[in-house]
N, C-alpha and C positions, 0 to 999 in steps of 0.2 A: 769031689771036694768042692764045697761051696765058696762063694766070695768072702764069707766072713770067718771061715776056718782060720784059727790062729790069732784072731783079734781078741785081746784081753783088756779088761780094765783092772788096773792095780790101784787099790784104794788104801791109803794109809792114814791112821789117826796118830798124830805126833805132837810133841811139845812145841809150842809156838817159837821158842828160842832156837829150835833146830831147823826151822824152815829154810834159812839161807844156805845151810850146809846141804840140805836135801835137794834144793834147786840146783846147786852146783854139781852134785853127784849125778842127778838125772841128766843134766846137759852132757857130762862126761860119758855117761852110759849110752848116749844117742837117743834119749827120750826127753827133749826139752819142752814139749807141749804139756801143760798141766792146768788143772783147775784147783783153786785153793778156796776153802770155806772156813770161817771161824765157827767152831762148835764148842759145846760144853758136854761133859760126860763124866762118868765115874767107872772105875774098875777096881784094881787092887790098890790103887793109891789111897792112902788114908785121908779121912776128912780132916779139915783144919778148923780150929776154933779161932774166932776173932772177937774183937770188942769194938763197938761203935756207940758213942754217946752213953757209955756206962752199961749198955746192954750187950750180953754175950750172944753170939750167933755161931752157927756151924756152916762151913762151906764144904759141901760134899760133891758138888759138880765143879770140876776143874776145867779151865779154859784149855782147849786143844785146837789144833788145826787139822782139817781133813784135806789131804792131797789126793787128787784123782788124775790118773794118767792112762790114756788108752793107747795101746801099742799094737802094731801089726808086724812091722819089720824087725823091731828090736825084741829079743826074747824076754818074756815076762820075768823069767828067773833072774836075768841081769838087772832088771829094774827093781825087783824085790831086794836083791843083794845090795844095790846102790843105796836104796832108802834105808835098809836095816843098818848098814855100816854108818851112814851119815847121821841117823837119828839116835843111835845107841849112846846111852850115858851109863848104863849098868844099874840104874835106880828104878824103883817102882814108878809107873806112869810114863815109861818110854813110848808106849803106844802099841798098836797092832797094824798088821798089813793083811789085806784080803785080795785075792785074785779071783776075778769074776769073768766068765766067758761073755762075750758080746754077741748078741743074736743078730743085730743089724746096725749098720752105720750109714748115715746119709749126710753129705756135706750140703748145707742149705744153699750156699751161693751158687755152686756149680751143678748140684743134683747128682754128683758122683755117689755110688753106692759101694758097700763092702770095703775091702782093703784100700782102694784108691781114695776113699773118703777120709781115711785116717791120715 
């Protein structure tokens, strides 16, 4: 078994207004470290029509938040469940969660590799 077996990146695309709930849920699940990025995208959520200065326009890229969490000691399934429960509204556009195996991890400050780096 290598040093990186069991290290997973859980990546979730969620609604921006659910970020605080997801952060709290991750802390409770034992995975408080995360990276958050503002992104735009579209999926099954319908496009919205808008009007500005008399001109009509279509908004088909919706504002979302991408949350990335790399875990080694906390089971990825627990992290996925925590995010899914906290981000759920039951409406289109709630988002998606992806689990990706991590091939290598290196902590820049200490040089630790594998699970100790996470």
